[in-house]
C-alpha positions as CSV (number, residue, x, y, z in Angstrom):
1,M,0.0,0.0,0.0
2,T,1.3,3.5,-0.9
3,H,1.4,6.0,1.9
4,L,0.7,9.6,0.7
5,A,1.1,12.5,3.1
6,I,-0.3,15.9,2.2
7,V,0.4,19.2,4.0
8,G,-2.4,21.7,3.6
9,G,-6.2,21.4,3.6
10,S,-7.1,24.1,1.1
11,D,-7.4,24.1,-2.7
12,A,-4.1,22.4,-3.6
13,G,-3.9,19.8,-0.8
14,I,-7.5,18.6,-1.0
15,S,-7.4,18.5,-4.8
16,A,-4.3,16.3,-4.6
17,A,-5.9,14.0,-2.0
18,L,-9.1,13.6,-4.0
19,R,-7.2,12.9,-7.2
20,A,-5.1,10.3,-5.5
21,R,-8.1,8.5,-4.0
22,E,-9.9,8.7,-7.3
23,L,-7.0,7.0,-9.2
24,D,-6.2,4.4,-6.5
25,P,-8.8,3.8,-3.8
26,S,-6.3,1.7,-1.9
27,V,-3.8,4.5,-1.4
28,D,-3.4,5.6,2.2
29,V,-3.8,9.4,2.3
30,T,-3.2,11.5,5.4
31,V,-3.9,15.2,5.1
32,V,-2.3,17.5,7.7
33,V,-4.4,20.6,8.2
34,A,-3.1,23.5,10.4
35,D,-6.6,24.5,11.5
36,A,-10.0,22.9,11.9
37,Y,-11.5,24.0,8.5
38,P,-10.4,21.9,5.6
39,N,-11.7,22.6,2.1
40,F,-13.3,26.0,2.9
41,S,-13.8,28.6,0.3
42,I,-11.7,31.5,1.4
43,C,-12.8,33.3,-1.8
44,G,-16.4,33.2,-0.4
45,I,-15.6,35.0,2.8
46,P,-16.6,38.5,1.6
47,Y,-20.1,37.2,0.8
48,Y,-20.4,35.8,4.3
49,F,-20.0,39.4,5.5
50,T,-22.5,40.8,3.1
51,G,-25.0,38.3,4.4
52,E,-25.5,36.6,1.1
53,V,-23.8,33.4,2.3
54,A,-25.1,32.0,5.6
55,P,-24.3,30.2,7.9
56,W,-20.5,30.2,7.8
57,Q,-20.5,26.4,7.4
58,S,-21.9,27.0,3.9
59,L,-18.4,28.1,2.8
60,A,-17.2,24.5,3.0
61,H,-16.8,22.9,-0.4
62,R,-17.0,19.6,1.4
63,T,-17.5,18.9,5.1
64,S,-14.9,16.9,7.1
65,A,-17.3,14.0,7.0
66,D,-17.5,14.3,3.2
67,L,-13.7,14.2,2.9
68,G,-13.4,11.3,5.4
69,A,-16.0,9.4,3.4
70,T,-13.6,9.4,0.4
71,G,-11.1,7.5,2.5
72,M,-8.6,10.2,3.4
73,N,-7.4,10.6,7.0
74,L,-7.7,14.2,8.2
75,R,-5.4,15.4,11.0
76,L,-6.9,18.8,12.0
77,D,-5.3,21.5,14.1
78,T,-2.0,19.9,13.3
79,L,1.1,21.8,12.2
80,A,3.7,20.3,9.9
81,T,7.1,21.3,11.4
82,A,9.8,19.4,9.6
83,I,10.5,16.9,6.8
84,D,12.9,14.0,7.3
85,I,14.0,13.5,3.8
86,A,16.2,10.4,4.4
87,G,13.6,8.7,6.6
88,R,10.6,9.8,4.6
89,R,8.8,11.0,7.7
90,L,6.8,14.2,8.2
91,E,7.1,15.7,11.7
92,V,3.9,17.3,13.0
93,R,2.7,19.0,16.1
94,S,-0.9,18.9,17.4
95,A,-2.7,21.8,19.1
96,S,-1.8,20.2,22.5
97,G,1.9,20.3,21.6
98,Q,2.3,16.6,21.0
99,V,4.9,15.8,18.4
100,D,4.4,12.9,16.0
101,R,5.9,11.6,12.8
102,V,3.9,10.6,9.8
103,P,5.6,8.1,7.5
104,Y,5.2,8.6,3.7
105,D,6.2,7.1,0.4
106,E,5.3,10.4,-1.3
107,L,4.8,13.8,0.2
108,I,2.8,16.7,-1.3
109,V,3.2,20.2,0.3
110,G,0.5,22.8,-0.2
111,T,1.2,25.3,2.6
112,G,-0.2,28.2,0.5
113,A,0.6,31.8,1.3
114,L,0.5,34.3,4.1
115,P,-0.8,37.8,4.3
116,A,1.7,40.5,3.2
117,H,2.4,43.5,5.4
118,A,4.1,45.7,2.8
119,G,6.4,47.2,5.4
120,I,3.6,49.0,7.3
121,A,4.6,49.7,10.9
122,G,2.1,48.3,13.4
123,L,0.8,45.5,11.4
124,D,3.1,43.1,13.1
125,R,1.9,43.9,16.6
126,L,-1.7,45.1,16.2
127,G,-4.4,42.5,15.7
128,P,-8.2,41.8,16.1
129,A,-8.2,42.9,19.7
130,D,-7.0,46.3,18.5
131,G,-9.5,46.4,15.6
132,V,-6.9,45.6,13.0
133,H,-7.7,42.7,10.8
134,V,-6.6,40.6,7.8
135,I,-8.8,38.2,5.9
136,H,-7.0,35.0,5.0
137,S,-8.5,32.1,6.9
138,M,-11.6,31.1,8.7
139,G,-10.0,32.1,12.0
140,D,-9.6,35.6,10.6
141,T,-13.2,35.5,9.6
142,F,-14.4,34.6,13.0
143,A,-12.2,37.3,14.6
144,L,-13.6,40.0,12.3
145,E,-17.2,38.9,12.8
146,E,-16.8,38.9,16.6
147,D,-15.3,42.4,16.4
148,L,-18.2,43.7,14.3
149,R,-20.7,42.2,16.6
150,A,-19.1,43.3,19.9
151,R,-17.9,46.8,19.1
152,E,-20.3,47.7,16.2
153,P,-17.7,49.9,14.5
154,R,-19.3,52.6,12.3
155,S,-16.2,53.3,10.1
156,A,-13.6,51.2,8.4
157,I,-10.4,51.9,6.5
158,I,-9.4,49.2,4.0
159,V,-5.8,49.3,3.0
160,G,-5.6,47.9,-0.5
161,A,-7.9,47.9,-3.4
162,G,-7.4,44.6,-5.0
163,Y,-9.9,41.8,-5.4
164,V,-10.6,41.0,-1.7
165,G,-10.3,44.7,-0.7
166,L,-13.0,45.7,-3.2
167,E,-15.3,42.8,-2.2
168,M,-14.9,43.7,1.5
169,A,-15.7,47.4,0.8
170,E,-19.0,46.2,-0.5
171,A,-19.5,44.0,2.5
172,F,-18.8,46.8,5.0
173,V,-21.1,49.2,3.0
174,T,-23.8,46.6,3.1
175,R,-23.5,46.5,6.9
176,G,-24.0,50.3,7.1
177,M,-20.4,51.3,7.7
178,A,-18.6,54.3,6.3
179,V,-15.7,53.0,4.2
180,T,-12.4,54.6,3.2
181,Q,-10.4,52.6,0.7
182,L,-6.7,53.4,0.3
183,Q,-4.7,52.4,-2.8
184,R,-1.0,52.9,-3.5
185,G,-1.3,53.0,-7.2
186,P,-3.0,55.5,-9.5
187,E,-6.3,53.5,-9.6
188,V,-8.1,50.8,-7.9
189,L,-7.7,47.2,-9.1
190,S,-4.2,47.5,-10.4
191,T,-4.5,44.4,-12.5
192,L,-6.5,46.5,-15.0
193,D,-5.3,49.5,-16.9
194,P,-6.2,52.7,-15.1
195,E,-8.9,53.7,-17.6
196,L,-10.9,50.6,-16.7
197,G,-9.9,50.8,-13.1
198,A,-11.5,54.2,-13.1
199,L,-14.9,52.6,-13.9
200,V,-14.5,50.5,-10.8
201,H,-13.6,53.5,-8.8
202,E,-16.7,55.3,-10.0
203,E,-18.8,52.3,-8.9
204,L,-17.3,52.3,-5.4
205,A,-17.8,56.1,-5.1
206,G,-21.4,55.8,-6.3
207,H,-22.0,53.5,-3.3
208,G,-20.5,55.9,-0.8
209,V,-16.9,54.5,-0.6
210,D,-14.3,57.2,-0.1
211,V,-11.6,56.0,-2.5
212,V,-8.1,57.6,-2.0
213,T,-5.5,56.6,-4.6
214,G,-1.9,57.4,-4.9
215,T,-1.4,56.8,-1.1
216,T,1.4,54.9,0.5
217,V,0.5,53.8,4.0
218,T,3.4,53.7,6.4
219,A,1.9,53.0,9.8
220,I,-1.2,52.0,11.7
221,E,-1.5,53.1,15.4
222,R,-4.1,52.7,18.0
223,S,-5.4,55.8,19.9
224,G,-8.0,56.5,22.4
225,T,-10.4,57.6,19.7
226,G,-9.8,54.7,17.3
227,L,-7.2,53.7,14.8
228,I,-4.9,56.1,13.0
229,V,-3.6,55.3,9.5
230,T,-0.7,57.5,8.4
231,G,1.2,57.6,5.1
232,V,2.2,59.8,2.2
233,R,0.0,61.1,-0.6
234,G,1.4,63.3,-3.4
235,G,4.5,63.9,-1.3
236,E,2.5,65.2,1.6
237,P,1.7,63.6,5.0
238,F,-1.6,61.7,5.0
239,T,-3.7,60.8,8.0
240,R,-7.1,59.1,8.4
241,T,-8.9,57.6,11.4
242,A,-11.5,54.9,11.7
243,D,-13.0,52.4,14.2
244,L,-11.6,49.4,12.3
245,V,-8.8,48.7,9.8
246,L,-8.7,45.9,7.3
247,A,-5.3,45.3,5.6
248,V,-5.6,43.4,2.3
249,L,-2.2,43.9,0.7
250,G,-1.7,40.6,-1.2
251,V,0.1,37.5,-0.1
252,R,3.6,36.1,0.2
253,P,4.4,32.4,-0.4
254,S,4.7,30.2,2.7
255,T,7.9,28.4,2.1
256,E,9.5,27.7,5.5
257,L,8.7,24.0,5.6
258,L,10.2,23.2,2.2
259,E,13.0,25.7,2.5
260,R,14.3,24.0,5.6
261,A,14.1,20.7,3.7
262,G,16.4,22.1,1.0
263,A,13.9,23.2,-1.7
264,A,15.1,26.0,-4.0
265,L,13.2,29.3,-4.3
266,G,12.2,30.9,-7.6
267,A,10.0,33.8,-8.8
268,G,8.4,35.9,-6.1
269,G,10.3,33.9,-3.4
270,A,8.1,30.9,-4.1
271,V,9.2,27.3,-4.1
272,A,10.6,26.3,-7.5
273,V,8.9,23.3,-9.1
274,D,8.7,21.9,-12.6
275,D,5.5,21.4,-14.6
276,R,5.0,18.0,-12.9
277,M,5.1,19.7,-9.5
278,R,8.4,18.2,-8.5
279,T,10.4,20.2,-6.0
280,G,13.8,18.5,-6.7
281,I,13.7,16.9,-3.3
282,P,13.2,13.1,-3.7
283,H,9.6,12.0,-3.3
284,V,8.4,15.6,-2.4
285,W,5.9,17.4,-4.5
286,A,4.4,20.9,-4.0
287,A,1.4,22.8,-5.3
288,G,-0.7,25.9,-4.6
289,D,0.1,29.5,-3.5
290,G,3.5,28.6,-2.1
291,I,5.1,27.6,-5.4
292,V,6.0,29.4,-8.7
293,T,3.4,29.6,-11.5
294,H,4.1,28.3,-15.0
295,H,2.5,31.0,-17.2
296,R,1.8,30.3,-20.8
297,L,3.1,33.7,-21.9
298,L,5.3,34.9,-19.1
299,G,7.1,31.7,-18.4
300,I,7.9,31.2,-14.7
301,T,6.3,33.8,-12.5
302,Y,4.4,34.0,-9.2
303,L,0.7,34.4,-9.6
304,P,-1.3,32.8,-6.7
305,L,-4.9,32.0,-7.8
306,G,-7.4,29.5,-6.4
307,T,-8.1,28.0,-9.9
308,T,-4.4,27.4,-10.4
309,S,-4.0,25.8,-7.0
310,H,-6.8,23.3,-7.8
311,K,-5.1,22.3,-11.1
312,Q,-1.7,22.1,-9.6
313,G,-3.0,19.9,-6.7
314,R,-4.6,17.6,-9.1
315,V,-1.4,17.2,-11.1
316,A,0.6,16.6,-7.9
317,G,-1.8,14.0,-6.7
318,E,-1.7,12.1,-9.9
319,N,2.1,12.2,-10.4
320,A,2.8,11.2,-6.8
321,L,1.2,7.9,-7.6
322,G,3.4,7.4,-10.6
323,G,1.6,9.5,-13.3
324,D,3.2,11.8,-15.8
325,R,0.7,14.7,-16.0
326,A,1.9,18.2,-16.7
327,F,0.4,21.4,-15.5
328,R,-0.4,23.1,-18.7
329,G,0.0,26.7,-17.5
330,S,-1.9,29.7,-16.4
331,V,-2.9,32.8,-18.3
332,G,-3.8,34.7,-15.2
333,T,-7.6,34.8,-15.7
334,Q,-9.4,36.7,-12.9
335,V,-12.8,38.3,-12.3
336,V,-14.4,40.3,-9.5
337,K,-17.8,41.7,-8.7
338,V,-17.9,45.2,-7.2
339,F,-21.5,46.1,-6.3
340,D,-23.2,46.0,-9.7
341,L,-20.1,46.0,-11.8
342,V,-17.9,43.1,-13.0
343,A,-14.3,43.5,-14.0
344,A,-12.1,40.8,-15.5
345,R,-8.8,40.2,-17.2
346,T,-6.7,37.5,-18.7
347,G,-3.3,37.3,-20.3
348,L,-1.0,40.3,-20.6
349,R,-1.5,44.0,-20.5
350,D,0.5,46.3,-22.8
351,R,3.4,47.0,-20.4
352,D,3.6,43.3,-19.3
353,A,3.9,42.3,-23.0
354,A,6.5,44.9,-23.9
355,A,8.6,43.9,-20.9
356,I,9.1,40.4,-22.2
357,G,9.8,41.3,-25.9
358,F,6.4,41.4,-27.6
359,R,5.4,44.4,-29.6
360,P,2.0,45.1,-28.1
361,L,-0.9,47.0,-29.6
362,T,-3.7,47.7,-27.2
363,T,-7.1,49.1,-28.3
364,S,-10.1,50.3,-26.3
365,S,-13.7,49.6,-27.5
366,A,-17.2,49.0,-26.3
367,A,-19.9,46.6,-27.4
368,D,-23.4,45.8,-26.2
369,D,-23.8,42.6,-24.3
370,H,-26.9,41.7,-26.4
371,K,-29.0,43.2,-29.2
372,R,-30.0,46.7,-28.3
373,Y,-33.6,46.3,-29.5
374,Y,-34.1,43.7,-26.7
375,P,-34.6,45.6,-23.4
376,G,-31.8,45.8,-20.9
377,A,-28.7,46.0,-23.1
378,H,-25.6,47.4,-21.5
379,P,-22.1,48.1,-23.0
380,I,-19.1,46.1,-22.0
381,R,-15.8,48.0,-22.1
382,F,-12.8,46.2,-23.6
383,R,-9.1,46.6,-23.8
384,I,-7.5,44.0,-26.1
385,T,-3.8,43.5,-26.4
386,G,-2.2,41.7,-29.4
387,D,1.2,41.5,-31.0
388,E,1.8,44.0,-33.8
389,R,4.1,41.5,-35.6
390,D,1.8,38.6,-36.1
391,G,-1.6,39.6,-34.7
392,R,-1.3,37.0,-31.8
393,L,-3.7,37.6,-28.9
394,L,-1.8,38.5,-25.8
395,G,-4.5,39.6,-23.3
396,A,-7.9,41.2,-22.7
397,Q,-9.6,43.3,-20.0
398,L,-13.3,43.7,-19.6
399,V,-15.7,45.8,-17.4
400,G,-19.4,45.7,-17.6
401,R,-22.6,45.6,-15.5
402,R,-23.5,42.5,-13.6
403,G,-25.6,40.4,-16.0
404,T,-23.6,41.2,-19.1
405,E,-21.7,37.9,-18.8
406,V,-18.3,39.5,-18.4
407,A,-17.0,36.4,-16.6
408,K,-17.9,34.0,-19.4
409,R,-16.7,36.4,-22.1
410,V,-13.3,36.7,-20.5
411,D,-13.2,32.9,-20.5
412,T,-13.5,33.1,-24.3
413,F,-10.4,35.2,-24.4
414,A,-8.7,32.8,-21.9
415,T,-9.5,29.8,-24.1
416,A,-8.1,31.6,-27.2
417,L,-4.9,32.5,-25.3
418,H,-4.5,28.8,-24.2
419,A,-4.9,27.8,-27.9
420,G,-2.5,30.4,-29.2
421,L,-5.1,32.1,-31.4
422,S,-4.6,35.4,-33.1
423,V,-7.0,38.3,-32.4
424,D,-8.4,38.0,-35.9
425,E,-9.2,34.3,-35.3
426,L,-11.7,35.2,-32.5
427,S,-14.1,36.2,-35.3
428,D,-14.0,32.6,-36.6
429,L,-15.3,31.2,-33.3
430,D,-18.8,29.8,-33.5
431,L,-20.3,31.5,-30.5
432,S,-23.9,31.3,-29.3
433,Y,-26.5,33.9,-30.2
434,T,-30.0,34.9,-29.3
435,P,-31.2,38.5,-29.1
436,P,-31.7,38.6,-25.3
437,L,-28.2,37.3,-24.6
438,G,-25.9,38.2,-27.5
439,S,-25.5,39.3,-31.1
440,P,-24.6,37.5,-34.3
441,W,-21.2,39.0,-33.7
442,D,-20.7,38.6,-30.0
443,A,-19.3,41.5,-28.0
444,V,-16.0,39.6,-27.8
445,Q,-15.8,39.5,-31.6
446,V,-16.9,43.1,-32.1
447,A,-14.0,44.2,-29.8
448,A,-11.6,41.8,-31.6
449,Q,-12.6,43.2,-35.0
450,D,-11.9,46.7,-33.8
451,W,-8.4,45.6,-32.8
452,S,-7.9,43.9,-36.2
453,R,-8.9,47.1,-38.0
454,Q,-6.3,49.1,-36.1
455,F,-3.7,46.4,-36.7
456,R,-4.3,46.4,-40.4
457,S,-4.2,50.2,-40.4
458,R,-0.8,50.2,-38.7
459,T,0.5,47.5,-41.0
460,A,-0.6,49.5,-44.1
461,D,1.0,52.7,-42.8
462,A,4.2,50.8,-42.1
463,S,4.4,49.5,-45.6
464,A,3.5,52.7,-47.3
């Protein structure tokens, strides 16, 4: 019997365990989980705070009983502390402090990532008891919910305006709180170009969020009247106060366990793996937010995403049992709902593409989500990036009202990127049509045709 040990009970670890049990029901799978909440949807936490998801147990993709029924052995509230490479044993410590060793034939590590602090003074010493929060785990969720219940804060400062920060702004507004959102860059949602980020900014402001861009936060302090956030904006000192502070500054890979075992680090300080999820340490595999990302356009980078973690975990689980499956690569497809707006992106933006040697052409356009004569049509704003040399599609960004199927339309671009299509070839795709939902030329194709017109115009000018 094969003994498979897995560290991590989130996307990568559970995907690996499920794949292994699917392929070989006789394999002995032990999953070591640092807390008591395996297979919970961390991405769903903001919707718990809006009240759209209840109770909190609903966030579980599968219950512990469901996972146990597949034949895996869950060791909850247990921390993996060391890997004995030669003896093929995983050292673990329970919540009571008891140290144990789990023998393995193959080991998969999915320790994920940790919240980033971005050098902000105070974040390392202030916590939920002070009204300062992060959102990265179910424990963080319970701490924030308890603070909201006990103190009933009326105002919040959110440091960061990425995906989770924007979702939590909506959650706090829904709960009747006055929200200030601070962003270092020139616009919110820095994964989009500023002209599309500005549309998200407008949506936030329209729902009462005070959005302050171009602000570098340097410190958070506690005072008798609340919490003070200080920083610099436009070269001048900046200060805001609130009852509660939520820091959502991205993540950093959690690599300590594998580093101490001898694993090499790569892009973003994440653990280096090949496309089979091999770490280079005998019989040790890794997947998830703690490892580098194989990107179909960028090559090796660090881009932690839940969808990627699921795929990597599945690959690791299969290969640990003797398979030879490759992770086929990410194109960085992401989507977020902000109140009544949806923003999405995939692939590369203009500056990303130029930095790695492409000659990008990026165009802006708009197209209705369905035939205008049918009630309720809304425009979707597009920015498409392609290569001027051969017309290859490099990336796309979309913003539209909720209901305009932005998420599914960005998936069309993501599929085209995966297949290596040109922008022009998007017009050849056989996409669905009915007047309430689309047009004979889908909005994706209308935007692509606009890019192609500008591409041909530039090509003609260059040859004249």
